[in-house]
N, C-alpha and C positions, 0 to 999 in steps of 0.2 A: 740445725742438723750439722753434724761433723762429717767431713768428707776426707777421704784419703787423698793426699796430694802427691802427685808424681812430679819431681822437679823437671822442668822443661830444659831442652837444649843440653842434656847431659848433666852429670853430677857436678856440683859446685866444688871449687877447690879453695883452700885457705888463701886469704889475701896475701900477696907477696909484698912485704914492706921494703924489699930491696929496691923497689922503684923510687923510694924516698931515700935510699942509701942507708937504711937502718938495720939491715940484716945481712951481713957479709957472708953468712953461710948458706944463703939461698941459691937456687939453681942459676946456671949461667944464662938461661933465657931471660930472667929478670934483669940481670946486669947488662945484657946486650940491648934491652929496651932503653935503659938509661943512656948507654953510649950513643944509640941511634938518635935519641931525643936531644942530646947535647950537640950532635952534628947538625940537627935540624935547626937549632937556634941560629946558627950562622947563615943558613939559607933564608930564614925568616927575615933577616936584616934587609934582604933585597926583595921581599915579597910585599903584598898589600896589607899584611897584618902588622900593625905597629905594636911595639912592646909596651905593655901597660903596667903601671905600678900596682893597680888593683882593677878588678873587673868593672866594666861599665854596667850600671843598673838602668834598665829601661822600664819605667812604670807605665803600664797601659791598663785600660779598662778590660775587665774579664769578658765583656760581651763583644769585644773586637771593634767597637764603634770608633776608636781612634787608631785603627790599624796602620794609618800613614806613619805613625811613630816607629813602626817596625822596619821601615825601609833601611835604616842604618844597620839593623840586625841582619837583614838579608845581605847587605854589602859585606859585613864582617864575615859571614859564613862563606860567601862566594870567594873571599880573599884567603880562605883557609883557617878561619877562626873557629873556636870551640866555645860553646856557651850552653846555658840552661834555659829551656823554654817550657811553658806549661803544656800539659796534655789533659785528657779527661780522666787520667789516673795520676800516678806520680809524675812529678816534673822529670824531664829527660835531659841528659847531657848529649848534645848533638853536634854533628859536623857534616860537611859536604861528603856525600857518599863516594864521589869520584876523586877526592883529593887525598892522596896517600899520606902526605905530611900531616894533614889535619887528623886523619885516622890515628896516626902514631901519637899525636898530641892528646887525643881523646883517651887512649889507653893510659897515657901517663897521668892525666888529670884524675882519672878514676882509680889509678893504681891497680889496674887489672892485669891478670896473666895474659900473655900474648895469644894464647890459644882459646881464651874465653870468647864465645861468639857474641856478636852484637845483633840488634834488630834494625828494621827499617820503619820509619814513619813515612807513609805514602799519601800523596794528595788525592788519589782516586784509584778505582779498581783497575783501570787500564795500566797504571804503573806497576801494579802487582803482577799482572800477566806478562809484563816486559822482563821482569827479573826472576820469575818463577814459572813453573809449568802450569800454574793455576790450580783451581779446585777440581779434583778428579771426579770422574763418574763413580758412583757407588758400586761396591762389589756385592751388595745385598739387593736382591730383587725387590722392587716395590719401594725402595728408599727414595727420598726426595732428591731433587737436583740441588747439589750443594752450593753451586754458584748462586742460584736464585735465593737459596736460604740465607747465604751470607749477604747478598745484596739488600735483603730486607733489614738486616741487623746493623749494617755500617752506614755512616760513621758510628762508632761506638767503642766501648771499653773491652775490646777483644784483641788478642794476639793470635794470629794463625800461623802455624808452622807448615811451610810448603817446600816441596823440592825446588832447589835453585837451578837456574839455567846458566849457561856460559856468559850471559850478559851481565851477571852480577860482578861488579868490579872487585878488585883485590883488597877488600877491607879486612880480610883475614890474611895476615902476612906472617910468614915464618921468619922471625927476627934472627933465628940462629943461622939459617942458611941463605936468607935473602930471597927465597923462592916463595911463590904463592901457594897457599894450601887450598886444595880443591874443596869447595864448600858444597855439601850435598843438600843442605836445607837451610832455610832462613826464616826467622820470625818477622811477620809483617803486621803493621798496625795502620788503621785509618781512624785517628782520634776524633771524637765529637767535641772539639774545642775550637772556637772561632779564632782565637789568637794563634794557636798552632796551625790551623788551616791557612790563615793569612800568610804565615811565614813559608809554609810549603808552597802556596801559590806563587809567592815571590821567587822562590827557588826554581819553580817550574819543574820540580822533580823531588825525589825522596831524600831524606836525611838519615844518616846512620845514627843510632841512639843506644843509650843505656840509661836505666833509671838512676836517679840520685840515691845516695845512701840515706836511710832514715835514722836519725840519731836515737840513741837508746831512751831518751826522755820522751819520745813520741811513740804512739802506737803505730806499728808498721802496717796495720790493717785499715786505719781510719784517718790518720793525720799526715799532712804534707808539710815538710820543713819550710819555715818562712825564709825570706831572703837573707836574713842575718845568719841563720844556720847554714845556708848554702855557701855564703861567702866565707864563713869560718871553716867549712869543710874543704872547699876547693879554691878559695881566693888566692892562695899562695902557690898553687900547683899549675898555673898556666892558663886558668880560665879567662876568657876574654870578656864575657858579658853574662848577665842574668836578666831575663824578662820577668818582671814582678807583676803579678795580677792580684796580689793580696793573699791572705790566708784562706785556705779552703780545706774541706774534709772530703776525702775520696777513698775508694777501695781499689786494690790492685786489679789489673785486667784479668779477664778469664782467658785461659790459654787452651787452644784446640789444635791438635796435631793431625794434619792430613797426609803425612808422608806415607802412611800405610794404606791409603785408599779411603777406607771408612774413617770418620773422625774419631779421635780419642781425646777426651777431655783430660788435660794435664793439670789444670788448676781451676777451681771454682772461684771466680772473682765477681766484679761488678756486673759483667754481662750475663744475661740469662742463657744458659747452655742446654736447656731442656731439649732443644731441637736437635742436638748432637748426641744425645744419650739414648 
């Protein structure tokens, strides 16, 4: 069955190649990201993130049975590193939510517009309530308790868009003025992936994330790029590490927007959204 898809988090914008210095006619915003990133390299010299000729690859079992191997990954993230980790859908480029320099590096690695929103990977539901207003009471009489509904479905392949609170750090930065942009909503995820969960547990908090780009040779609906494709796409752009759990086939997450009170399904993906329709 075909479904109409509403793009979440606002309409997408063409990728700005000025982040790689390839499009001199692009907006000044993209150029300022480059300048900010160049200044960041000097600060990193004195930080815990060492400069790498190429990203480190950590190969672990997909069932999380050798999660002790991920201690080094957690250390890199806590020191301001940026890397790729598995989720129950597409792999995610992640960084520490509270590290402004790391957030800047994530935008640069992905070559994203500075205004494009990111999502959070959360270790538990209590983390979601810390950074958002939580799941609202329904505006429709007789509707279910949405928190209880979500609690039965997660961890799982869902992205929930919720109103953000002032506790949400400044992961959205206006690179043009240097001032924070007030973030009214944020996408949150609790992936059902043991490797991802082990990393989140090690961080003792959420990670900021964006999905990896799927090469044209793969189906964006079913296939995940292997570690070679990820290294080819991001290895020269400042990526610090990749967690490799082997090739797998997945579907994108289902996206449900709660910012209007009652849920609105923005994307039909791997998660069953019948409870929200």
